[in-house]
All heavy atoms as a GROMACS GRO file, in nm:
protein
  616
    1MET      N    1  -0.609  -0.307  -1.063
    1MET     CA    2  -0.531  -0.260  -1.168
    1MET      C    3  -0.405  -0.344  -1.192
    1MET      O    4  -0.329  -0.336  -1.096
    1MET     CB    5  -0.501  -0.121  -1.154
    1MET     CG    6  -0.613  -0.020  -1.148
    1MET     SD    7  -0.556   0.141  -1.165
    1MET     CE    8  -0.699   0.217  -1.224
    2SER      N    9  -0.392  -0.408  -1.298
    2SER     CA   10  -0.273  -0.501  -1.307
    2SER      C   11  -0.148  -0.424  -1.326
    2SER      O   12  -0.045  -0.485  -1.308
    2SER     CB   13  -0.312  -0.593  -1.424
    2SER     OG   14  -0.332  -0.527  -1.536
    3ASN      N   15  -0.146  -0.300  -1.379
    3ASN     CA   16  -0.026  -0.227  -1.408
    3ASN      C   17   0.005  -0.129  -1.305
    3ASN      O   18   0.088  -0.038  -1.330
    3ASN     CB   19  -0.027  -0.171  -1.547
    3ASN     CG   20  -0.033  -0.281  -1.650
    3ASN    OD1   21   0.023  -0.382  -1.640
    3ASN    ND2   22  -0.111  -0.253  -1.753
    4THR      N   23  -0.042  -0.132  -1.196
    4THR     CA   24  -0.034  -0.039  -1.087
    4THR      C   25   0.106  -0.054  -1.023
    4THR      O   26   0.124  -0.166  -0.966
    4THR     CB   27  -0.145  -0.049  -0.981
    4THR    OG1   28  -0.265  -0.034  -1.037
    4THR    CG2   29  -0.122   0.059  -0.871
    5PRO      N   30   0.200   0.044  -1.022
    5PRO     CA   31   0.320   0.035  -0.967
    5PRO      C   32   0.309   0.032  -0.809
    5PRO      O   33   0.198   0.072  -0.745
    5PRO     CB   34   0.402   0.151  -1.002
    5PRO     CG   35   0.309   0.230  -1.090
    5PRO     CD   36   0.174   0.169  -1.090
    6HIS      N   37   0.411  -0.004  -0.738
    6HIS     CA   38   0.414  -0.009  -0.583
    6HIS      C   39   0.322  -0.110  -0.531
    6HIS      O   40   0.277  -0.096  -0.415
    6HIS     CB   41   0.387   0.131  -0.527
    6HIS     CG   42   0.494   0.232  -0.577
    6HIS    ND1   43   0.615   0.239  -0.519
    6HIS    CD2   44   0.472   0.332  -0.675
    6HIS    CE1   45   0.667   0.348  -0.574
    6HIS    NE2   46   0.594   0.395  -0.680
    7THR      N   47   0.299  -0.232  -0.597
    7THR     CA   48   0.223  -0.327  -0.536
    7THR      C   49   0.303  -0.392  -0.416
    7THR      O   50   0.423  -0.374  -0.415
    7THR     CB   51   0.187  -0.431  -0.635
    7THR    OG1   52   0.306  -0.493  -0.685
    7THR    CG2   53   0.099  -0.383  -0.759
    8LEU      N   54   0.233  -0.458  -0.333
    8LEU     CA   55   0.304  -0.515  -0.217
    8LEU      C   56   0.413  -0.613  -0.266
    8LEU      O   57   0.515  -0.625  -0.198
    8LEU     CB   58   0.198  -0.575  -0.126
    8LEU     CG   59   0.112  -0.489  -0.057
    8LEU    CD1   60  -0.003  -0.568   0.018
    8LEU    CD2   61   0.186  -0.407   0.054
    9GLY      N   62   0.384  -0.694  -0.378
    9GLY     CA   63   0.481  -0.786  -0.425
    9GLY      C   64   0.611  -0.716  -0.468
    9GLY      O   65   0.720  -0.762  -0.455
   10GLU      N   66   0.598  -0.594  -0.525
   10GLU     CA   67   0.719  -0.513  -0.575
   10GLU      C   68   0.784  -0.455  -0.444
   10GLU      O   69   0.903  -0.461  -0.438
   10GLU     CB   70   0.674  -0.405  -0.663
   10GLU     CG   71   0.628  -0.448  -0.795
   10GLU     CD   72   0.571  -0.324  -0.874
   10GLU    OE1   73   0.540  -0.219  -0.825
   10GLU    OE2   74   0.558  -0.348  -1.000
   11GLU      N   75   0.703  -0.400  -0.351
   11GLU     CA   76   0.754  -0.331  -0.237
   11GLU      C   77   0.827  -0.431  -0.141
   11GLU      O   78   0.914  -0.386  -0.062
   11GLU     CB   79   0.652  -0.250  -0.176
   11GLU     CG   80   0.609  -0.141  -0.266
   11GLU     CD   81   0.704  -0.036  -0.294
   11GLU    OE1   82   0.776   0.008  -0.211
   11GLU    OE2   83   0.704   0.005  -0.415
   12PHE      N   84   0.766  -0.554  -0.127
   12PHE     CA   85   0.827  -0.647  -0.027
   12PHE      C   86   0.860  -0.783  -0.104
   12PHE      O   87   0.800  -0.884  -0.070
   12PHE     CB   88   0.723  -0.668   0.078
   12PHE     CG   89   0.692  -0.540   0.155
   12PHE    CD1   90   0.581  -0.476   0.129
   12PHE    CD2   91   0.772  -0.515   0.269
   12PHE    CE1   92   0.559  -0.351   0.203
   12PHE    CE2   93   0.751  -0.385   0.335
   12PHE     CZ   94   0.627  -0.313   0.297
   13PRO      N   95   0.959  -0.786  -0.188
   13PRO     CA   96   0.983  -0.906  -0.265
   13PRO      C   97   1.018  -1.018  -0.165
   13PRO      O   98   1.102  -0.999  -0.071
   13PRO     CB   99   1.100  -0.866  -0.347
   13PRO     CG  100   1.152  -0.737  -0.301
   13PRO     CD  101   1.050  -0.676  -0.225
   14GLY      N  102   0.965  -1.131  -0.195
   14GLY     CA  103   0.998  -1.252  -0.103
   14GLY      C  104   0.925  -1.258   0.023
   14GLY      O  105   0.942  -1.344   0.098
   15LYS      N  106   0.833  -1.147   0.048
   15LYS     CA  107   0.774  -1.147   0.182
   15LYS      C  108   0.621  -1.170   0.168
   15LYS      O  109   0.552  -1.153   0.271
   15LYS     CB  110   0.807  -1.010   0.238
   15LYS     CG  111   0.949  -0.990   0.266
   15LYS     CD  112   1.003  -1.077   0.368
   15LYS     CE  113   1.152  -1.045   0.403
   15LYS     NZ  114   1.205  -1.133   0.496
   16LEU      N  115   0.566  -1.200   0.050
   16LEU     CA  116   0.433  -1.217   0.038
   16LEU      C  117   0.362  -1.326   0.120
   16LEU      O  118   0.256  -1.306   0.178
   16LEU     CB  119   0.389  -1.227  -0.113
   16LEU     CG  120   0.395  -1.104  -0.196
   16LEU    CD1  121   0.355  -1.135  -0.342
   16LEU    CD2  122   0.298  -0.989  -0.140
   17ASP      N  123   0.436  -1.435   0.140
   17ASP     CA  124   0.383  -1.545   0.228
   17ASP      C  125   0.362  -1.482   0.369
   17ASP      O  126   0.275  -1.521   0.435
   17ASP     CB  127   0.484  -1.662   0.221
   17ASP     CG  128   0.475  -1.750   0.082
   17ASP    OD1  129   0.361  -1.719   0.016
   17ASP    OD2  130   0.563  -1.816   0.058
   18THR      N  131   0.470  -1.410   0.418
   18THR     CA  132   0.460  -1.358   0.552
   18THR      C  133   0.345  -1.268   0.566
   18THR      O  134   0.278  -1.263   0.660
   18THR     CB  135   0.594  -1.287   0.587
   18THR    OG1  136   0.706  -1.386   0.580
   18THR    CG2  137   0.587  -1.228   0.724
   19ILE      N  138   0.336  -1.180   0.463
   19ILE     CA  139   0.224  -1.082   0.458
   19ILE      C  140   0.088  -1.140   0.462
   19ILE      O  141  -0.002  -1.102   0.539
   19ILE     CB  142   0.236  -0.984   0.334
   19ILE    CG1  143   0.364  -0.888   0.364
   19ILE    CG2  144   0.114  -0.900   0.317
   19ILE    CD1  145   0.403  -0.807   0.242
   20HIS      N  146   0.070  -1.246   0.383
   20HIS     CA  147  -0.056  -1.321   0.377
   20HIS      C  148  -0.081  -1.392   0.513
   20HIS      O  149  -0.204  -1.387   0.558
   20HIS     CB  150  -0.061  -1.425   0.256
   20HIS     CG  151  -0.072  -1.359   0.129
   20HIS    ND1  152  -0.180  -1.291   0.089
   20HIS    CD2  153   0.012  -1.360   0.020
   20HIS    CE1  154  -0.167  -1.254  -0.037
   20HIS    NE2  155  -0.044  -1.293  -0.075
   21ALA      N  156   0.020  -1.449   0.576
   21ALA     CA  157  -0.006  -1.508   0.710
   21ALA      C  158  -0.040  -1.405   0.804
   21ALA      O  159  -0.142  -1.434   0.882
   21ALA     CB  160   0.134  -1.581   0.745
   22LEU      N  161   0.020  -1.293   0.806
   22LEU     CA  162  -0.012  -1.185   0.903
   22LEU      C  163  -0.149  -1.136   0.879
   22LEU      O  164  -0.225  -1.103   0.974
   22LEU     CB  165   0.087  -1.063   0.896
   22LEU     CG  166   0.228  -1.090   0.949
   22LEU    CD1  167   0.320  -0.981   0.912
   22LEU    CD2  168   0.227  -1.103   1.097
   23LYS      N  169  -0.190  -1.118   0.756
   23LYS     CA  170  -0.323  -1.078   0.717
   23LYS      C  171  -0.428  -1.178   0.776
   23LYS      O  172  -0.538  -1.129   0.818
   23LYS     CB  173  -0.338  -1.074   0.566
   23LYS     CG  174  -0.471  -1.026   0.509
   23LYS     CD  175  -0.471  -1.017   0.370
   23LYS     CE  176  -0.619  -0.983   0.316
   23LYS     NZ  177  -0.620  -0.990   0.166
   24ALA      N  178  -0.408  -1.300   0.760
   24ALA     CA  179  -0.494  -1.410   0.811
   24ALA      C  180  -0.511  -1.407   0.958
   24ALA      O  181  -0.611  -1.435   1.021
   24ALA     CB  182  -0.458  -1.543   0.762
   25GLN      N  183  -0.398  -1.359   1.025
   25GLN     CA  184  -0.399  -1.364   1.183
   25GLN      C  185  -0.453  -1.236   1.251
   25GLN      O  186  -0.482  -1.240   1.356
   25GLN     CB  187  -0.250  -1.394   1.226
   25GLN     CG  188  -0.195  -1.520   1.192
   25GLN     CD  189  -0.049  -1.536   1.215
   25GLN    OE1  190   0.011  -1.442   1.271
   25GLN    NE2  191   0.017  -1.634   1.175
   26ASP      N  192  -0.436  -1.121   1.175
   26ASP     CA  193  -0.455  -0.991   1.232
   26ASP      C  194  -0.548  -0.906   1.157
   26ASP      O  195  -0.503  -0.858   1.039
   26ASP     CB  196  -0.305  -0.933   1.252
   26ASP     CG  197  -0.318  -0.796   1.333
   26ASP    OD1  198  -0.424  -0.738   1.341
   26ASP    OD2  199  -0.208  -0.765   1.384
   27VAL      N  200  -0.665  -0.885   1.214
   27VAL     CA  201  -0.758  -0.800   1.137
   27VAL      C  202  -0.711  -0.654   1.123
   27VAL      O  203  -0.726  -0.598   1.011
   27VAL     CB  204  -0.895  -0.801   1.212
   27VAL    CG1  205  -1.000  -0.703   1.150
   27VAL    CG2  206  -0.952  -0.943   1.226
   28GLY      N  207  -0.638  -0.601   1.213
   28GLY     CA  208  -0.584  -0.458   1.200
   28GLY      C  209  -0.484  -0.460   1.091
   28GLY      O  210  -0.480  -0.364   1.010
   29PHE      N  211  -0.403  -0.558   1.081
   29PHE     CA  212  -0.305  -0.563   0.973
   29PHE      C  213  -0.368  -0.581   0.833
   29PHE      O  214  -0.334  -0.509   0.742
   29PHE     CB  215  -0.200  -0.684   0.985
   29PHE     CG  216  -0.093  -0.689   0.886
   29PHE    CD1  217   0.009  -0.594   0.899
   29PHE    CD2  218  -0.098  -0.775   0.788
   29PHE    CE1  219   0.120  -0.602   0.801
   29PHE    CE2  220   0.006  -0.790   0.694
   29PHE     CZ  221   0.120  -0.692   0.700
   30ALA      N  222  -0.477  -0.658   0.833
   30ALA     CA  223  -0.547  -0.672   0.707
   30ALA      C  224  -0.610  -0.542   0.667
   30ALA      O  225  -0.609  -0.501   0.541
   30ALA     CB  226  -0.665  -0.773   0.728
   31ARG      N  227  -0.651  -0.449   0.760
   31ARG     CA  228  -0.706  -0.325   0.722
   31ARG      C  229  -0.603  -0.234   0.663
   31ARG      O  230  -0.618  -0.150   0.570
   31ARG     CB  231  -0.773  -0.264   0.851
   31ARG     CG  232  -0.905  -0.318   0.880
   31ARG     CD  233  -0.977  -0.240   0.999
   31ARG     NE  234  -1.082  -0.322   1.054
   31ARG     CZ  235  -1.078  -0.354   1.186
   31ARG    NH1  236  -0.997  -0.309   1.266
   31ARG    NH2  237  -1.174  -0.432   1.220
   32ILE      N  238  -0.487  -0.240   0.726
   32ILE     CA  239  -0.365  -0.169   0.678
   32ILE      C  240  -0.336  -0.206   0.528
   32ILE      O  241  -0.318  -0.117   0.448
   32ILE     CB  242  -0.245  -0.182   0.757
   32ILE    CG1  243  -0.269  -0.119   0.902
   32ILE    CG2  244  -0.118  -0.139   0.689
   32ILE    CD1  245  -0.156  -0.152   1.006
   33LEU      N  246  -0.344  -0.323   0.502
   33LEU     CA  247  -0.318  -0.378   0.367
   33LEU      C  248  -0.427  -0.331   0.274
   33LEU      O  249  -0.396  -0.275   0.166
   33LEU     CB  250  -0.312  -0.531   0.361
   33LEU     CG  251  -0.206  -0.604   0.427
   33LEU    CD1  252  -0.208  -0.746   0.425
   33LEU    CD2  253  -0.060  -0.557   0.381
   34GLU      N  254  -0.549  -0.335   0.312
   34GLU     CA  255  -0.653  -0.286   0.224
   34GLU      C  256  -0.638  -0.136   0.206
   34GLU      O  257  -0.658  -0.087   0.092
   34GLU     CB  258  -0.788  -0.300   0.296
   34GLU     CG  259  -0.837  -0.446   0.299
   34GLU     CD  260  -0.972  -0.471   0.371
   34GLU    OE1  261  -1.046  -0.374   0.378
   34GLU    OE2  262  -0.988  -0.581   0.416
   35GLU      N  263  -0.608  -0.059   0.314
   35GLU     CA  264  -0.591   0.089   0.292
   35GLU      C  265  -0.470   0.112   0.195
   35GLU      O  266  -0.467   0.199   0.116
   35GLU     CB  267  -0.571   0.156   0.434
   35GLU     CG  268  -0.557   0.313   0.412
   35GLU     CD  269  -0.557   0.388   0.541
   35GLU    OE1  270  -0.568   0.321   0.654
   35GLU    OE2  271  -0.540   0.505   0.537
   36TYR      N  272  -0.355   0.037   0.209
   36TYR     CA  273  -0.246   0.063   0.130
   36TYR      C  274  -0.281   0.039  -0.019
   36TYR      O  275  -0.254   0.125  -0.093
   36TYR     CB  276  -0.132  -0.043   0.174
   36TYR     CG  277  -0.016  -0.024   0.077
   36TYR    CD1  278   0.094   0.062   0.106
   36TYR    CD2  279   0.006  -0.099  -0.042
   36TYR    CE1  280   0.194   0.078   0.026
   36TYR    CE2  281   0.103  -0.082  -0.130
   36TYR     CZ  282   0.211   0.004  -0.099
   36TYR     OH  283   0.314   0.027  -0.180
   37ASP      N  284  -0.355  -0.073  -0.047
   37ASP     CA  285  -0.402  -0.091  -0.190
   37ASP      C  286  -0.486   0.015  -0.227
   37ASP      O  287  -0.476   0.061  -0.350
   37ASP     CB  288  -0.476  -0.226  -0.194
   37ASP     CG  289  -0.376  -0.343  -0.190
   37ASP    OD1  290  -0.253  -0.334  -0.216
   37ASP    OD2  291  -0.423  -0.445  -0.155
   38ASP      N  292  -0.584   0.067  -0.147
   38ASP     CA  293  -0.672   0.172  -0.189
   38ASP      C  294  -0.587   0.308  -0.221
   38ASP      O  295  -0.614   0.374  -0.331
   38ASP     CB  296  -0.776   0.197  -0.080
   38ASP     CG  297  -0.872   0.310  -0.121
   38ASP    OD1  298  -0.935   0.290  -0.235
   38ASP    OD2  299  -0.883   0.410  -0.038
   39VAL      N  300  -0.508   0.344  -0.130
   39VAL     CA  301  -0.428   0.461  -0.151
   39VAL      C  302  -0.342   0.448  -0.271
   39VAL      O  303  -0.325   0.547  -0.346
   39VAL     CB  304  -0.340   0.503  -0.027
   39VAL    CG1  305  -0.249   0.603  -0.053
   39VAL    CG2  306  -0.434   0.538   0.090
   40ASN      N  307  -0.269   0.333  -0.293
   40ASN     CA  308  -0.191   0.308  -0.399
   40ASN      C  309  -0.266   0.323  -0.521
   40ASN      O  310  -0.219   0.384  -0.629
   40ASN     CB  311  -0.121   0.177  -0.383
   40ASN     CG  312  -0.007   0.162  -0.489
   40ASN    OD1  313   0.068   0.239  -0.500
   40ASN    ND2  314  -0.001   0.046  -0.550
   41ASP      N  315  -0.387   0.268  -0.534
   41ASP     CA  316  -0.472   0.280  -0.657
   41ASP      C  317  -0.506   0.421  -0.681
   41ASP      O  318  -0.514   0.470  -0.796
   41ASP     CB  319  -0.598   0.193  -0.642
   41ASP     CG  320  -0.581   0.044  -0.660
   41ASP    OD1  321  -0.461   0.012  -0.704
   41ASP    OD2  322  -0.663  -0.030  -0.624
   42GLN      N  323  -0.536   0.508  -0.579
   42GLN     CA  324  -0.567   0.645  -0.593
   42GLN      C  325  -0.444   0.722  -0.652
   42GLN      O  326  -0.481   0.803  -0.744
   42GLN     CB  327  -0.608   0.703  -0.473
   42GLN     CG  328  -0.749   0.656  -0.407
   42GLN     CD  329  -0.773   0.729  -0.275
   42GLN    OE1  330  -0.777   0.852  -0.264
   42GLN    NE2  331  -0.810   0.648  -0.171
   43ILE      N  332  -0.347   0.690  -0.607
   43ILE     CA  333  -0.217   0.756  -0.654
   43ILE      C  334  -0.206   0.724  -0.813
   43ILE      O  335  -0.168   0.814  -0.886
   43ILE     CB  336  -0.084   0.713  -0.572
   43ILE    CG1  337  -0.105   0.769  -0.430
   43ILE    CG2  338   0.031   0.763  -0.635
   43ILE    CD1  339  -0.001   0.724  -0.336
   44HIS      N  340  -0.210   0.599  -0.836
   44HIS     CA  341  -0.189   0.559  -0.976
   44HIS      C  342  -0.290   0.628  -1.064
   44HIS      O  343  -0.260   0.675  -1.169
   44HIS     CB  344  -0.210   0.407  -0.991
   44HIS     CG  345  -0.203   0.346  -1.130
   44HIS    ND1  346  -0.073   0.355  -1.203
   44HIS    CD2  347  -0.289   0.288  -1.218
   44HIS    CE1  348  -0.098   0.301  -1.317
   44HIS    NE2  349  -0.226   0.272  -1.330
   45LYS      N  350  -0.416   0.626  -1.027
   45LYS     CA  351  -0.525   0.701  -1.102
   45LYS      C  352  -0.486   0.842  -1.119
   45LYS      O  353  -0.510   0.915  -1.227
   45LYS     CB  354  -0.660   0.673  -1.039
   45LYS     CG  355  -0.708   0.548  -1.041
   45LYS     CD  356  -0.841   0.525  -0.982
   45LYS     CE  357  -0.888   0.384  -0.976
   45LYS     NZ  358  -1.007   0.355  -0.897
   46ALA      N  359  -0.438   0.909  -1.022
   46ALA     CA  360  -0.395   1.053  -1.020
   46ALA      C  361  -0.270   1.054  -1.126
   46ALA      O  362  -0.274   1.165  -1.204
   46ALA     CB  363  -0.367   1.105  -0.891
   47GLU      N  364  -0.175   0.975  -1.105
   47GLU     CA  365  -0.053   0.986  -1.195
   47GLU      C  366  -0.096   0.964  -1.341
   47GLU      O  367  -0.035   1.021  -1.430
   47GLU     CB  368   0.053   0.877  -1.154
   47GLU     CG  369   0.119   0.912  -1.018
   47GLU     CD  370   0.202   0.794  -0.986
   47GLU    OE1  371   0.188   0.678  -1.023
   47GLU    OE2  372   0.292   0.815  -0.901
   48THR      N  373  -0.185   0.881  -1.372
   48THR     CA  374  -0.218   0.842  -1.513
   48THR      C  375  -0.341   0.933  -1.559
   48THR      O  376  -0.380   0.918  -1.670
   48THR     CB  377  -0.260   0.706  -1.531
   48THR    OG1  378  -0.368   0.674  -1.437
   48THR    CG2  379  -0.136   0.619  -1.498
   49HIS      N  380  -0.379   1.032  -1.470
   49HIS     CA  381  -0.483   1.126  -1.513
   49HIS      C  382  -0.620   1.065  -1.535
   49HIS      O  383  -0.704   1.108  -1.601
   49HIS     CB  384  -0.444   1.205  -1.632
   49HIS     CG  385  -0.314   1.286  -1.606
   49HIS    ND1  386  -0.305   1.396  -1.517
   49HIS    CD2  387  -0.187   1.260  -1.666
   49HIS    CE1  388  -0.180   1.430  -1.521
   49HIS    NE2  389  -0.107   1.350  -1.604
   50ILE      N  390  -0.639   0.947  -1.483
   50ILE     CA  391  -0.777   0.881  -1.485
   50ILE      C  392  -0.868   0.950  -1.396
   50ILE      O  393  -0.980   0.984  -1.428
   50ILE     CB  394  -0.764   0.734  -1.449
   50ILE    CG1  395  -0.685   0.654  -1.550
   50ILE    CG2  396  -0.898   0.665  -1.429
   50ILE    CD1  397  -0.653   0.502  -1.511
   51GLU      N  398  -0.818   0.988  -1.281
   51GLU     CA  399  -0.886   1.069  -1.181
   51GLU      C  400  -0.793   1.175  -1.124
   51GLU      O  401  -0.729   1.164  -1.018
   51GLU     CB  402  -0.951   0.980  -1.067
   51GLU     CG  403  -1.047   0.877  -1.109
   51GLU     CD  404  -1.104   0.798  -0.996
   51GLU    OE1  405  -1.087   0.828  -0.882
   51GLU    OE2  406  -1.172   0.695  -1.017
   52PRO      N  407  -0.783   1.284  -1.204
   52PRO     CA  408  -0.680   1.386  -1.154
   52PRO      C  409  -0.713   1.442  -1.016
   52PRO      O  410  -0.836   1.455  -0.987
   52PRO     CB  411  -0.686   1.488  -1.262
   52PRO     CG  412  -0.755   1.414  -1.380
   52PRO     CD  413  -0.845   1.320  -1.335
   53VAL      N  414  -0.623   1.485  -0.944
   53VAL     CA  415  -0.636   1.543  -0.812
   53VAL      C  416  -0.533   1.662  -0.813
   53VAL      O  417  -0.450   1.667  -0.881
   53VAL     CB  418  -0.620   1.441  -0.697
   53VAL    CG1  419  -0.728   1.342  -0.698
   53VAL    CG2  420  -0.478   1.389  -0.693
   54SER      N  421  -0.553   1.747  -0.709
   54SER     CA  422  -0.453   1.854  -0.688
   54SER      C  423  -0.324   1.791  -0.644
   54SER      O  424  -0.306   1.689  -0.592
   54SER     CB  425  -0.503   1.947  -0.578
   54SER     OG  426  -0.498   1.897  -0.451
   55GLN      N  427  -0.219   1.862  -0.666
   55GLN     CA  428  -0.074   1.828  -0.632
   55GLN      C  429  -0.076   1.801  -0.479
   55GLN      O  430  -0.008   1.708  -0.430
   55GLN     CB  431   0.025   1.924  -0.678
   55GLN     CG  432   0.046   1.926  -0.822
   55GLN     CD  433   0.154   2.038  -0.862
   55GLN    OE1  434   0.192   2.113  -0.784
   55GLN    NE2  435   0.197   2.014  -0.994
   56GLU      N  436  -0.140   1.890  -0.393
   56GLU     CA  437  -0.138   1.884  -0.260
   56GLU      C  438  -0.207   1.752  -0.210
   56GLU      O  439  -0.154   1.682  -0.120
   56GLU     CB  440  -0.216   1.999  -0.196
   56GLU     CG  441  -0.139   2.128  -0.212
   56GLU     CD  442  -0.241   2.239  -0.237
   56GLU    OE1  443  -0.359   2.220  -0.251
   56GLU    OE2  444  -0.180   2.355  -0.254
   57HIS      N  445  -0.322   1.709  -0.288
   57HIS     CA  446  -0.393   1.587  -0.240
   57HIS      C  447  -0.299   1.465  -0.287
   57HIS      O  448  -0.293   1.366  -0.198
   57HIS     CB  449  -0.521   1.575  -0.304
   57HIS     CG  450  -0.600   1.463  -0.259
   57HIS    ND1  451  -0.645   1.436  -0.136
   57HIS    CD2  452  -0.643   1.350  -0.340
   57HIS    CE1  453  -0.700   1.320  -0.128
   57HIS    NE2  454  -0.707   1.270  -0.247
   58GLU      N  455  -0.242   1.472  -0.395
   58GLU     CA  456  -0.146   1.371  -0.435
   58GLU      C  457  -0.034   1.344  -0.347
   58GLU      O  458   0.007   1.238  -0.306
   58GLU     CB  459  -0.107   1.395  -0.578
   58GLU     CG  460  -0.033   1.270  -0.630
   58GLU     CD  461   0.008   1.287  -0.780
   58GLU    OE1  462  -0.044   1.359  -0.856
   58GLU    OE2  463   0.095   1.208  -0.821
   59ALA      N  464   0.025   1.465  -0.297
   59ALA     CA  465   0.131   1.461  -0.191
   59ALA      C  466   0.091   1.411  -0.062
   59ALA      O  467   0.154   1.326  -0.007
   59ALA     CB  468   0.185   1.604  -0.177
   60THR      N  469  -0.036   1.435  -0.025
   60THR     CA  470  -0.098   1.375   0.098
   60THR      C  471  -0.108   1.223   0.092
   60THR      O  472  -0.079   1.152   0.179
   60THR     CB  473  -0.228   1.434   0.132
   60THR    OG1  474  -0.208   1.588   0.152
   60THR    CG2  475  -0.302   1.382   0.249
   61LEU      N  476  -0.160   1.176  -0.033
   61LEU     CA  477  -0.171   1.031  -0.066
   61LEU      C  478  -0.044   0.972  -0.057
   61LEU      O  479  -0.034   0.854  -0.002
   61LEU     CB  480  -0.247   1.018  -0.188
   61LEU     CG  481  -0.390   1.046  -0.206
   61LEU    CD1  482  -0.426   1.041  -0.350
   61LEU    CD2  483  -0.476   0.946  -0.118
   62ARG      N  484   0.057   1.021  -0.111
   62ARG     CA  485   0.195   0.968  -0.114
   62ARG      C  486   0.252   0.956   0.027
   62ARG      O  487   0.307   0.842   0.063
   62ARG     CB  488   0.288   1.045  -0.207
   62ARG     CG  489   0.262   1.037  -0.342
   62ARG     CD  490   0.364   1.128  -0.421
   62ARG     NE  491   0.329   1.126  -0.562
   62ARG     CZ  492   0.361   1.039  -0.654
   62ARG    NH1  493   0.423   0.931  -0.606
   62ARG    NH2  494   0.322   1.044  -0.776
   63LYS      N  495   0.227   1.046   0.111
   63LYS     CA  496   0.266   1.047   0.256
   63LYS      C  497   0.196   0.936   0.317
   63LYS      O  498   0.261   0.866   0.404
   63LYS     CB  499   0.253   1.178   0.323
   63LYS     CG  500   0.336   1.276   0.272
   63LYS     CD  501   0.308   1.419   0.333
   63LYS     CE  502   0.404   1.532   0.275
   63LYS     NZ  503   0.363   1.665   0.323
   64ARG      N  504   0.070   0.919   0.299
   64ARG     CA  505  -0.013   0.816   0.361
   64ARG      C  506   0.037   0.676   0.317
   64ARG      O  507   0.056   0.585   0.399
   64ARG     CB  508  -0.158   0.833   0.326
   64ARG     CG  509  -0.245   0.733   0.398
   64ARG     CD  510  -0.252   0.764   0.541
   64ARG     NE  511  -0.318   0.650   0.611
   64ARG     CZ  512  -0.295   0.609   0.729
   64ARG    NH1  513  -0.214   0.675   0.809
   64ARG    NH2  514  -0.374   0.517   0.785
   65ARG      N  515   0.071   0.659   0.195
   65ARG     CA  516   0.111   0.533   0.136
   65ARG      C  517   0.246   0.509   0.209
   65ARG      O  518   0.272   0.383   0.253
   65ARG     CB  519   0.135   0.543  -0.012
   65ARG     CG  520   0.188   0.402  -0.066
   65ARG     CD  521   0.196   0.398  -0.216
   65ARG     NE  522   0.293   0.498  -0.268
   65ARG     CZ  523   0.310   0.533  -0.399
   65ARG    NH1  524   0.227   0.467  -0.488
   65ARG    NH2  525   0.386   0.621  -0.439
   66LEU      N  526   0.332   0.600   0.231
   66LEU     CA  527   0.459   0.572   0.290
   66LEU      C  528   0.441   0.541   0.436
   66LEU      O  529   0.508   0.438   0.485
   66LEU     CB  530   0.556   0.701   0.283
   66LEU     CG  531   0.693   0.688   0.335
   66LEU    CD1  532   0.770   0.581   0.274
   66LEU    CD2  533   0.773   0.810   0.318
   67MET      N  534   0.349   0.595   0.503
   67MET     CA  535   0.326   0.556   0.644
   67MET      C  536   0.269   0.411   0.657
   67MET      O  537   0.305   0.337   0.742
   67MET     CB  538   0.228   0.658   0.710
   67MET     CG  539   0.286   0.793   0.735
   67MET     SD  540   0.178   0.928   0.814
   67MET     CE  541   0.032   0.852   0.842
   68LEU      N  542   0.177   0.383   0.565
   68LEU     CA  543   0.126   0.255   0.569
   68LEU      C  544   0.236   0.149   0.522
   68LEU      O  545   0.246   0.036   0.590
   68LEU     CB  546   0.010   0.231   0.464
   68LEU     CG  547  -0.109   0.316   0.495
   68LEU    CD1  548  -0.206   0.328   0.373
   68LEU    CD2  549  -0.189   0.257   0.614
   69LYS      N  550   0.326   0.179   0.435
   69LYS     CA  551   0.431   0.089   0.394
   69LYS      C  552   0.524   0.078   0.517
   69LYS      O  553   0.570  -0.040   0.540
   69LYS     CB  554   0.508   0.149   0.274
   69LYS     CG  555   0.615   0.060   0.230
   69LYS     CD  556   0.698   0.135   0.110
   69LYS     CE  557   0.826   0.048   0.081
   69LYS     NZ  558   0.894   0.108  -0.036
   70ASP      N  559   0.553   0.163   0.587
   70ASP     CA  560   0.631   0.155   0.709
   70ASP      C  561   0.567   0.070   0.814
   70ASP      O  562   0.628  -0.020   0.876
   70ASP     CB  563   0.658   0.294   0.775
   70ASP     CG  564   0.763   0.377   0.695
   70ASP    OD1  565   0.821   0.328   0.613
   70ASP    OD2  566   0.769   0.514   0.728
   71ALA      N  567   0.438   0.078   0.824
   71ALA     CA  568   0.356   0.000   0.919
   71ALA      C  569   0.370  -0.150   0.873
   71ALA      O  570   0.396  -0.246   0.967
   71ALA     CB  571   0.210   0.033   0.937
   72ILE      N  572   0.357  -0.175   0.749
   72ILE     CA  573   0.358  -0.310   0.700
   72ILE      C  574   0.508  -0.372   0.711
   72ILE      O  575   0.529  -0.481   0.764
   72ILE     CB  576   0.322  -0.314   0.543
   72ILE    CG1  577   0.175  -0.270   0.524
   72ILE    CG2  578   0.341  -0.446   0.479
   72ILE    CD1  579   0.135  -0.240   0.379
   73ALA      N  580   0.608  -0.282   0.686
   73ALA     CA  581   0.756  -0.321   0.702
   73ALA      C  582   0.768  -0.364   0.839
   73ALA      O  583   0.841  -0.466   0.875
   73ALA     CB  584   0.834  -0.222   0.658
   74GLY      N  585   0.720  -0.277   0.937
   74GLY     CA  586   0.737  -0.307   1.075
   74GLY      C  587   0.676  -0.445   1.136
   74GLY      O  588   0.738  -0.521   1.196
   75ALA      N  589   0.557  -0.467   1.071
   75ALA     CA  590   0.494  -0.592   1.109
   75ALA      C  591   0.568  -0.718   1.047
   75ALA      O  592   0.584  -0.819   1.125
   75ALA     CB  593   0.350  -0.590   1.060
   76VAL      N  594   0.612  -0.693   0.927
   76VAL     CA  595   0.685  -0.809   0.864
   76VAL      C  596   0.823  -0.833   0.933
   76VAL      O  597   0.851  -0.948   0.960
   76VAL     CB  598   0.704  -0.773   0.709
   76VAL    CG1  599   0.808  -0.879   0.645
   76VAL    CG2  600   0.572  -0.775   0.634
   77ALA      N  601   0.888  -0.728   0.961
   77ALA     CA  602   1.010  -0.749   1.033
   77ALA      C  603   0.997  -0.807   1.178
   77ALA      O  604   1.077  -0.879   1.223
   77ALA     CB  605   1.084  -0.607   1.057
   78ALA      N  606   0.878  -0.778   1.240
   78ALA     CA  607   0.862  -0.829   1.374
   78ALA      C  608   0.819  -0.975   1.378
   78ALA      O  609   0.814  -1.031   1.485
   78ALA     CB  610   0.753  -0.747   1.452
   79SER      N  611   0.777  -1.030   1.256
   79SER     CA  612   0.732  -1.160   1.260
   79SER      C  613   0.834  -1.273   1.247
   79SER      O  614   0.945  -1.233   1.220
   79SER     CB  615   0.624  -1.178   1.143
   79SER     OG  616   0.688  -1.172   1.013
   0.00000   0.00000   0.00000
């Protein structure tokens, strides 16, 4: 989805080269990125009513996205 908010480029401006390098080096980090994109897409679909979900499920997805974002930020900071 090209108009999905909270993309990695928006969330980590100027850090995409680092993220791509980490992704290439670390399979676990690559999985975190894939999950982040998946969860982010699910949230966007819920917000735009493309695939409505309960408020509880949307809140759970938002918490998961935040945990994944924290993991990404930690890996980027450590590199």
